[in-house]
Structure formats: structure tokens, C-alpha cells
TIMARTI-717320 format. One record per residue (C-alpha): z, x, y; residue number from 1; chain. Coordinates in Angstrom, 3 decimals. Each point is the difference from the previous one (the first is absolute). Layout:
N
        w        u        v   n chain
        Z        X        Y NUM     A
...
END
This chain:
407
        w        u        v   n chain
  -11.212    1.639   -1.364   1     A
   -2.061   -2.791    1.684   2     A
    2.778   -1.901    0.643   3     A
    1.386    2.793    2.602   4     A
   -3.227    0.337    2.027   5     A
   -0.200   -3.616   -0.290   6     A
    3.414   -0.873    1.394   7     A
   -0.409    2.686    2.828   8     A
   -3.357   -1.333    1.057   9     A
    1.537   -3.621    0.250  10     A
    3.636    0.463    1.393  11     A
    0.601    0.347    3.332  12     A
    1.414    3.639    1.148  13     A
    1.771   -0.632    3.160  14     A
    2.419   -2.296   -2.426  15     A
    0.567    3.335   -2.334  16     A
    1.132    2.125    2.381  17     A
    1.776   -2.277    1.874  18     A
    2.507    0.059   -3.163  19     A
   -0.856    3.569   -1.090  20     A
    3.585    0.950   -0.563  21     A
    0.800   -2.914   -2.060  22     A
   -2.681    0.969   -2.299  23     A
    0.257    3.429   -0.326  24     A
    3.738   -0.356   -0.997  25     A
   -0.553   -2.723   -2.424  26     A
   -3.571    1.321   -1.083  27     A
    1.189    3.802   -0.255  28     A
    4.116   -0.011   -0.230  29     A
    0.307   -3.260   -1.863  30     A
   -2.615    0.847   -2.732  31     A
    1.604    3.580   -0.654  32     A
    3.478   -1.918   -0.156  33     A
   -1.462   -2.773   -2.078  34     A
   -0.681    3.259   -2.623  35     A
    3.077    1.100   -0.017  36     A
    1.672   -2.806   -0.285  37     A
   -1.976   -0.995   -2.699  38     A
   -0.152    3.208   -2.106  39     A
    3.949    0.414    0.251  40     A
    1.094   -3.677   -1.204  41     A
   -2.775    0.691   -2.631  42     A
    2.111    3.178   -1.110  43     A
    3.041   -2.208   -0.161  44     A
   -1.814   -2.724   -2.232  45     A
   -1.517    2.916   -2.404  46     A
    3.228    1.833   -0.473  47     A
    2.007   -3.118   -0.405  48     A
   -2.348   -0.774   -2.851  49     A
   -1.341   -3.654    1.151  50     A
   -3.437    0.500   -0.327  51     A
   -0.474   -1.880   -3.170  52     A
   -3.150   -1.269   -2.017  53     A
   -0.672   -2.272   -2.703  54     A
    0.282    2.457   -2.965  55     A
    3.340   -0.627   -2.381  56     A
    0.195    3.634   -1.660  57     A
   -0.361    2.087    3.617  58     A
    0.930   -2.703    2.694  59     A
    1.168    2.113    2.905  60     A
   -2.579    2.148    1.552  61     A
    0.343    3.216    2.099  62     A
   -2.524    0.731    2.833  63     A
   -0.963    3.442    0.759  64     A
    0.158    1.817    3.530  65     A
   -3.808    0.178    0.444  66     A
    0.050   -4.005   -0.694  67     A
    2.843   -1.298    2.624  68     A
   -1.412    2.681    2.922  69     A
   -3.421   -1.477   -0.629  70     A
    0.900   -3.770   -0.647  71     A
    2.336    0.385    3.121  72     A
   -2.606    0.908    2.304  73     A
   -2.777   -2.215   -1.360  74     A
    2.698   -3.194    0.571  75     A
    0.431    0.832    3.339  76     A
   -3.464   -1.347    0.828  77     A
    0.312   -3.353    1.801  78     A
   -2.220   -2.752    0.396  79     A
    0.527   -2.432    3.393  80     A
   -3.488   -1.866   -0.433  81     A
    1.656   -3.583   -0.951  82     A
    2.244    0.610    2.499  83     A
   -2.974    0.603    2.986  84     A
   -1.956   -3.227   -1.254  85     A
    3.362   -1.990    1.494  86     A
    0.072    1.384    3.171  87     A
   -1.878   -0.626    2.819  88     A
   -0.909    3.306    2.129  89     A
   -0.778   -1.975    3.010  90     A
    3.496   -2.035   -0.176  91     A
    1.884    3.040   -1.453  92     A
   -1.959    3.755    1.155  93     A
    2.713    2.013   -0.390  94     A
    1.373   -0.989   -3.278  95     A
   -3.396   -0.419   -1.572  96     A
   -0.935    3.461    1.673  97     A
    3.241    1.727   -1.538  98     A
   -0.726   -1.219   -3.727  99     A
   -3.618    0.614    0.164 100     A
    0.709    3.659    1.627 101     A
    2.850    0.802   -2.517 102     A
   -1.797   -1.462   -3.164 103     A
   -2.984    2.504    0.999 104     A
    2.798    2.733    0.923 105     A
    1.815   -0.883   -3.254 106     A
   -3.258    0.070   -2.304 107     A
   -1.001    3.620    1.260 108     A
    3.665    1.367    0.008 109     A
    0.522   -1.069   -3.742 110     A
   -3.784    1.271   -1.097 111     A
    1.045    3.584    1.524 112     A
    3.438   -0.153   -1.575 113     A
   -0.656   -0.718   -3.549 114     A
   -2.607    3.238    0.805 115     A
    2.456    2.035    0.645 116     A
    2.118   -0.937   -3.044 117     A
   -2.350    0.257   -2.277 118     A
   -1.069    3.477    1.336 119     A
    3.643    1.249   -0.925 120     A
   -0.062   -1.948   -3.304 121     A
   -3.542    0.386   -1.938 122     A
    0.712    2.941   -1.930 123     A
    1.456   -1.727   -2.937 124     A
    1.017    3.065   -1.432 125     A
    2.371    1.027    3.097 126     A
    4.036   -1.919   -0.500 127     A
    0.425   -1.639    3.574 128     A
    3.201    0.293    1.586 129     A
   -0.090   -1.717    3.315 130     A
    2.159    1.845    2.433 131     A
   -0.183    0.624    3.712 132     A
   -3.172    3.183   -0.827 133     A
   -1.761   -2.894   -1.716 134     A
    0.694   -2.005    2.945 135     A
   -0.911    2.171    2.841 136     A
   -2.985    0.858   -2.186 137     A
   -1.052   -3.811   -0.408 138     A
    0.720   -0.693    4.018 139     A
   -2.689    3.204    0.797 140     A
   -2.632   -1.446   -2.570 141     A
    0.531   -3.316    1.443 142     A
   -0.627    1.198    3.496 143     A
   -2.687    2.444   -0.678 144     A
   -2.276   -2.902   -1.626 145     A
    0.514   -2.740    3.098 146     A
   -1.006    3.053    2.535 147     A
   -2.776    1.037   -1.798 148     A
   -1.106   -3.717   -1.032 149     A
    0.482   -0.895    3.748 150     A
   -2.226    2.586    1.206 151     A
   -2.370   -0.361   -2.482 152     A
   -0.067   -3.924    0.777 153     A
   -0.124    0.798    3.857 154     A
   -2.592    2.594    0.054 155     A
   -2.680   -2.626   -2.073 156     A
    0.987   -2.593    2.466 157     A
   -0.787    1.968    3.019 158     A
   -3.355    1.303   -1.317 159     A
   -1.562   -3.058   -0.705 160     A
    1.239   -1.216    3.088 161     A
   -1.809    2.891    1.379 162     A
   -3.018   -0.315   -1.921 163     A
   -0.181   -3.953    1.574 164     A
    0.493    1.363    3.408 165     A
   -3.084    2.277    0.069 166     A
   -2.469   -1.710   -2.686 167     A
   -0.587   -3.199    1.881 168     A
   -2.947   -1.249   -2.195 169     A
    2.702   -0.909   -2.294 170     A
    0.626   -2.889    2.588 171     A
   -2.898   -1.921   -0.656 172     A
    0.611   -0.312   -3.460 173     A
    3.419   -1.686   -0.687 174     A
   -0.334    0.034   -4.341 175     A
   -0.125    4.085    0.625 176     A
    2.870   -0.075    2.271 177     A
    1.985   -1.774   -2.704 178     A
   -1.167    1.950   -2.714 179     A
    0.474    3.548    1.994 180     A
    3.846   -1.209    0.687 181     A
    0.362   -0.957   -3.507 182     A
   -1.481    3.015   -1.821 183     A
    2.519    2.354    2.505 184     A
    2.868   -1.641   -1.006 185     A
   -0.595   -0.034   -3.369 186     A
   -0.690    3.429   -0.084 187     A
    2.929    1.035    1.857 188     A
    1.942   -1.724   -2.934 189     A
   -1.907    1.609   -2.571 190     A
    0.550    3.148    1.192 191     A
    3.311   -0.016    0.297 192     A
    0.464   -0.998   -3.681 193     A
   -1.958    2.994   -0.556 194     A
    1.850    2.122    1.628 195     A
    3.392   -1.626   -1.443 196     A
    1.272   -1.508    3.595 197     A
    0.474   -3.324    0.372 198     A
   -3.051   -2.340    0.223 199     A
    1.529   -3.094    1.255 200     A
    1.817    2.012    3.142 201     A
   -3.373    2.024    0.813 202     A
   -2.107   -3.653   -0.054 203     A
    2.750   -1.448    2.260 204     A
    0.179    2.557    2.669 205     A
   -3.964    0.181   -0.062 206     A
    0.181   -3.868    0.394 207     A
    2.864    0.229    2.811 208     A
   -2.496    2.822    1.836 209     A
   -3.285   -2.396   -0.784 210     A
    1.391   -2.982    1.275 211     A
    1.616    1.610    3.188 212     A
   -3.285    1.977    1.040 213     A
   -3.335   -0.583   -1.765 214     A
    0.486   -4.040    0.223 215     A
   -0.948    1.007    3.679 216     A
   -3.283    1.195   -1.110 217     A
   -1.137   -2.298   -2.744 218     A
   -2.417   -3.437    1.412 219     A
    1.867   -3.212   -0.135 220     A
   -1.811   -0.753   -2.847 221     A
    1.311    2.998   -2.098 222     A
    3.638   -1.031    1.270 223     A
   -0.693   -3.555   -1.513 224     A
   -1.526    1.128   -3.606 225     A
    2.328    2.999   -0.312 226     A
    3.115   -2.473    0.250 227     A
   -1.553   -2.590   -2.514 228     A
   -1.266    2.312   -2.225 229     A
    3.292    2.157   -0.390 230     A
    2.006   -3.221   -0.186 231     A
   -2.094   -1.573   -2.386 232     A
    0.288    3.560   -2.347 233     A
    3.417    0.090    0.493 234     A
    0.740   -3.246   -1.308 235     A
   -2.331    0.995   -3.185 236     A
    1.855    2.759   -0.348 237     A
    3.946   -1.517   -0.275 238     A
   -1.753   -2.953   -2.368 239     A
   -1.448    2.833   -2.235 240     A
    3.429    1.987    0.072 241     A
    2.034   -2.887   -1.402 242     A
   -2.319   -1.128   -2.157 243     A
    0.343    3.730   -1.861 244     A
    3.797   -0.569    0.251 245     A
   -0.622   -2.934   -2.262 246     A
   -1.874    1.798   -2.199 247     A
    1.782    3.246   -0.417 248     A
    3.400   -1.561   -0.707 249     A
   -1.562   -0.777   -3.572 250     A
   -0.038    3.787   -0.959 251     A
    3.803   -0.262   -0.800 252     A
   -1.010   -1.157   -3.295 253     A
    0.606    1.051   -3.551 254     A
    2.523    1.175   -2.574 255     A
    1.508    1.263    2.521 256     A
    0.053   -2.461    2.742 257     A
    4.174   -0.694   -0.149 258     A
    0.293    3.931    0.782 259     A
   -2.425   -0.523    2.929 260     A
    2.047   -3.196    2.147 261     A
    3.352   -0.074    1.219 262     A
    0.848   -3.121    2.033 263     A
    3.830    1.006    0.777 264     A
   -1.631    2.902    1.798 265     A
   -3.001   -2.471    1.687 266     A
    2.922   -2.806    1.296 267     A
    2.281    3.018    0.420 268     A
   -2.599    1.875    2.299 269     A
   -1.106   -3.424    2.087 270     A
    3.734    0.054    0.890 271     A
   -0.551    3.841    1.223 272     A
   -3.123   -0.903    2.363 273     A
    1.854   -2.674    1.986 274     A
    2.867    2.800    0.182 275     A
   -2.311    2.773    1.062 276     A
   -1.582   -2.430    2.569 277     A
    3.040   -0.963    1.514 278     A
    1.188    3.226    0.321 279     A
   -3.257    1.065    1.515 280     A
   -0.778   -2.537    2.577 281     A
    4.087   -1.130    0.688 282     A
    1.653    3.464    0.190 283     A
   -3.142    1.178    2.139 284     A
    0.160   -3.214    2.320 285     A
    4.025    0.683    0.345 286     A
   -0.893    3.102    1.277 287     A
   -2.512   -0.963    2.518 288     A
    2.047   -2.999    1.393 289     A
    3.287    2.635    0.600 290     A
   -2.565    2.667    1.582 291     A
   -1.106   -2.792    2.347 292     A
    3.795   -1.399    0.999 293     A
    0.839    3.727    0.416 294     A
   -2.693    0.135    2.444 295     A
    0.730   -3.444    1.473 296     A
   -3.298   -0.963   -0.616 297     A
   -1.336   -3.092   -2.017 298     A
   -1.120    0.299   -3.876 299     A
   -3.724   -2.148    0.026 300     A
    0.723   -0.704   -3.478 301     A
    2.351   -2.509   -1.392 302     A
    1.818   -0.972   -3.263 303     A
   -2.463   -2.554   -1.385 304     A
   -2.857    2.049    0.852 305     A
    1.666    2.529   -1.810 306     A
    0.475   -2.444   -2.731 307     A
   -3.510   -0.488   -0.400 308     A
   -0.713    3.278   -0.046 309     A
    2.343    1.224   -2.913 310     A
   -1.128   -3.209   -2.149 311     A
   -3.833    1.281    0.624 312     A
    0.667    2.977   -1.435 313     A
    1.295   -0.857   -3.166 314     A
   -2.943   -1.232   -1.691 315     A
   -1.769    3.261   -1.463 316     A
   -3.946   -0.283   -0.250 317     A
   -3.327    1.907   -0.620 318     A
    1.436    3.697    1.341 319     A
    2.594   -0.245   -2.704 320     A
   -2.126   -1.312   -2.861 321     A
   -2.555    3.135    1.188 322     A
    2.796    2.481   -0.210 323     A
    1.271   -0.737   -2.816 324     A
   -3.246   -0.001   -2.237 325     A
   -0.246    3.324    1.230 326     A
    3.269    1.452   -1.673 327     A
   -1.527    2.181   -2.847 328     A
    1.157   -0.583   -3.814 329     A
    1.465    3.039   -1.668 330     A
   -0.861   -1.541   -3.791 331     A
    0.232   -3.586   -1.762 332     A
    3.685    0.131   -0.551 333     A
    0.363    0.498    4.359 334     A
    1.992   -2.994    0.128 335     A
    1.633    1.171    3.075 336     A
   -3.035   -0.247    1.599 337     A
   -1.325   -3.603   -1.395 338     A
    3.257   -1.567    1.111 339     A
   -0.325    0.930    3.257 340     A
   -3.661   -0.979    0.254 341     A
    1.316   -3.676   -1.887 342     A
    2.619   -0.277    2.415 343     A
   -2.139    0.968    2.924 344     A
   -2.523   -2.778   -1.041 345     A
    2.781   -2.539   -0.479 346     A
    1.137    0.506    3.242 347     A
   -3.191   -0.249    1.635 348     A
   -1.208   -3.216   -1.674 349     A
    3.906   -1.373    0.312 350     A
    0.319    0.803    3.780 351     A
   -3.583   -1.302    0.994 352     A
    0.208   -3.668   -1.760 353     A
    3.214   -0.677    0.190 354     A
    1.082    1.472    3.608 355     A
   -3.206   -0.307    1.098 356     A
    0.335   -3.686   -0.860 357     A
    3.363   -0.107    1.799 358     A
   -1.046    1.647    3.202 359     A
   -1.953   -2.583    2.032 360     A
    3.618   -1.864   -0.322 361     A
    2.092    2.938    0.749 362     A
   -2.676    0.758    3.175 363     A
    0.520   -3.780    1.080 364     A
    3.688   -0.399   -0.253 365     A
    0.500    3.254    1.681 366     A
   -2.250   -0.316    3.052 367     A
    1.175   -3.536    0.149 368     A
    3.531    1.243    0.354 369     A
   -0.973    2.722    2.727 370     A
   -1.981   -2.906    2.061 371     A
    3.306   -1.832    0.503 372     A
    1.044    3.591    1.465 373     A
   -2.112    0.610    3.065 374     A
    1.801    3.232    0.752 375     A
   -1.552    1.136   -3.599 376     A
   -3.496   -1.081    1.166 377     A
   -2.744    2.470    0.707 378     A
    0.014    0.897    3.876 379     A
   -2.420   -2.614    1.412 380     A
   -1.902    2.174    1.954 381     A
   -0.791    1.980   -2.582 382     A
   -1.385   -3.305   -2.571 383     A
   -1.745   -1.300    2.900 384     A
   -2.039    3.383    0.606 385     A
   -0.943    0.386   -3.664 386     A
   -0.106   -3.586   -0.546 387     A
   -3.954   -0.264    0.440 388     A
   -0.533    3.723   -0.718 389     A
   -0.401    3.116    1.448 390     A
    0.793   -0.421    4.655 391     A
   -3.007    0.332    1.454 392     A
    1.868    3.174    2.193 393     A
    0.372    1.954   -3.454 394     A
   -3.845   -1.070   -0.917 395     A
   -0.988    1.510    3.420 396     A
    1.664    3.279   -0.380 397     A
   -0.470    2.690   -1.826 398     A
    2.009    3.187   -0.455 399     A
   -1.603    3.262    0.718 400     A
    0.059    1.146   -3.138 401     A
   -1.616   -3.361   -1.224 402     A
   -2.384    0.542    3.144 403     A
   -0.916    3.724   -1.694 404     A
   -1.292   -1.274   -3.071 405     A
   -1.668   -3.596    1.130 406     A
   -3.440   -0.294    1.055 407     A
END
């Protein structure tokens, strides 16, 4: 939750809205395509009896429909942090903003998608039949959760902005200003979770709203303090999550350990992660390029940037780990749930360590090739204007809506 507020407090919004169409298409439609591809391929793997464990008496394990759907919704959550660390936001502003924005939208959409799927399969007594009506039901849940979560985040963001605008005594107390931002952001997350909505979506929208309006109402000391505090909290939370990931792996032990793990399924699903990411990024990119060519316009994204976006999204991280922990066990013999949980943990660990280690070399190689071709380098005027941060004109300019909420 703190990562979303921290990201939006430090992210240059100009970059986000310049590349909004790419971020939306990759983050929203790309995640949905990712889910459908993973679900379809996992269904075929299960049907073919390729999920094998270490139990010699019963080596083939079949997953139920509930486990397949929840696993597919979980594993479509990506983690592109390691790629962002290798890309300079001043030198490659467009690429950095697309990867950052797509990651934020992907986290939010994958959580809502998981919630919608869980609402459809949560009753263990009901037999699950995935047909067109079930798909419409899931889509309806997805839209409802997304809209209500966005509205709640917007309401909290505007309320705290109005509060800081009217109560000017806060400006003399920078610590109190930071505490108010943290309290209302976290309160929006808690209330959203209590209402069974997406807390991550709510706090993301709340962070966007506060970043766009509230930051003009607080003192300079409070701005600096808030950014440092949230950056620190996000780093601590990320470290704790990966510590928890290592600890949780030890829950898969005992006499039935051999039935809780399937190395064949882990290896196959890693391949599925590459394929699903390929479909969700390259196919959409080809549609983008075709659309721009049809309108006789130049597409602002090239094949080198698409390759980095694709590879960055293969890594699975904290969101996938957190979501799979929410899958309930029906009983101690629910090996379908155990297998999808252990597989998710293994994918997160393997992709984070191995692909995260390869990421610097991959990004460096691709960017080096891109620099050799001048036509593929970011527009120079955009680079120069953003290299030193937000331009002076942009800092001076405030839209009518911002003036309305500004002191």
C-alpha cells in the first residue's frame, strides 16, 4: 500500500499522462490477456496430466477448476522493479514511465481480477462451470470493484485536500501534515478492504489525487518529509515481504510434502509466464503499430522498448505472493491449493533471483543496440525538457481544477 503512495508522490505525472494510452493498454488489457492465456494453457497442462509430484504411488496430480482460476488470476501480477532500477528516468523518460505506470496498473487490475474470480468460486459446495454467463458475472464483479474502489480513493483524496486547504494551522506543523497524509491514505485502504473492495486501487487513486492537488497546500518541509518517510516505509515493507516469502516456504513439509510440490508444473508455468507475457505485450504492440500506420502516424514505441517491457513483466513478485496466500484451504487434503501455492512461491523466487539477476545485462544490451539506431532513441526535445525535472512552465502552470483545490 505504501509503495503506491510513495510512487505517486515521487513520479512525474507529466510523463504518465504523455504515455497514458500505452500504460492503460498494457496495464489493463495486457493483464486480462495474460490471465486468459495462463488460464487456457494451465487448463491444457492439467488436462494432459503433466502435473507430476514426487509421490511414486500417485505421481499425477489433477487440479480442480477453482485452483486453476485462482492461480491464473494470481500469476498475472508482475513485478518490474528490477527493470526500473536499470533505466535512467532522465535519459529514457518514456520507457521509464511506461514500465512504472504499467506496473502500477497491473498490480491494481490483477488484485481486482483475483477478487472477481474469488467471488465466483468461493462457495465450495457449488460446482464451478466456467461458461459465457460465468464470464459475464466475473466481468461484472471486476467492473463493480474497480469503479467503487476508484470512487472511494477519489473521495478520500479530495477530502484531505479540502481539509488542508481550509485548515491553515497545519502549515505551521510539518510533522502533522505528514501524519495527516499517512493517516488518511491508510484509512482509505482499511475502509476499502472492510467493504471488500480493492484497497490497493483505493490507495493508488488516493495517492494520485493527493499528489495532484494536496501537495500545493502543504509546506516545503512537509513535502520533503512526506517523500522521505513514504520511501523509507516502502523499502521496509518490500524487505519484510521477501523475508515472509522465505519463511512461508517452510510450511510445505511433513509426510505429504511430496504431494504438495510439482517441479514439472513449476517449470511448465515458468514457460507459460514467458508466453502469456509475449501475447499480452507483443500482440498489443503490433496492434498499436498497425493502428498508427493506418492513420499515417509514427508509433512512439519501438521494438527495443517493447522487448524491455516484455522481459520486465515476466518477473513475479510481492503481489502474486500476497494473493496466493489468500487462497483458502478447504481441508488438509486439498492438494490442488497446496500445489498452486507452492508453484507460485517457486515462480516468485526463481524469476526474482534468476531473471532479476539477468535483467541488468539484458536491459544494458537492448539499450546499447537502441542507441546505435538514432531513429529509435527518445525524442530529444522531450529528453531535454525532462532531464532536469519538471519544466519551469509546467511548475508555474496550474489547471483550473488544481487552482480550485489550491490555497
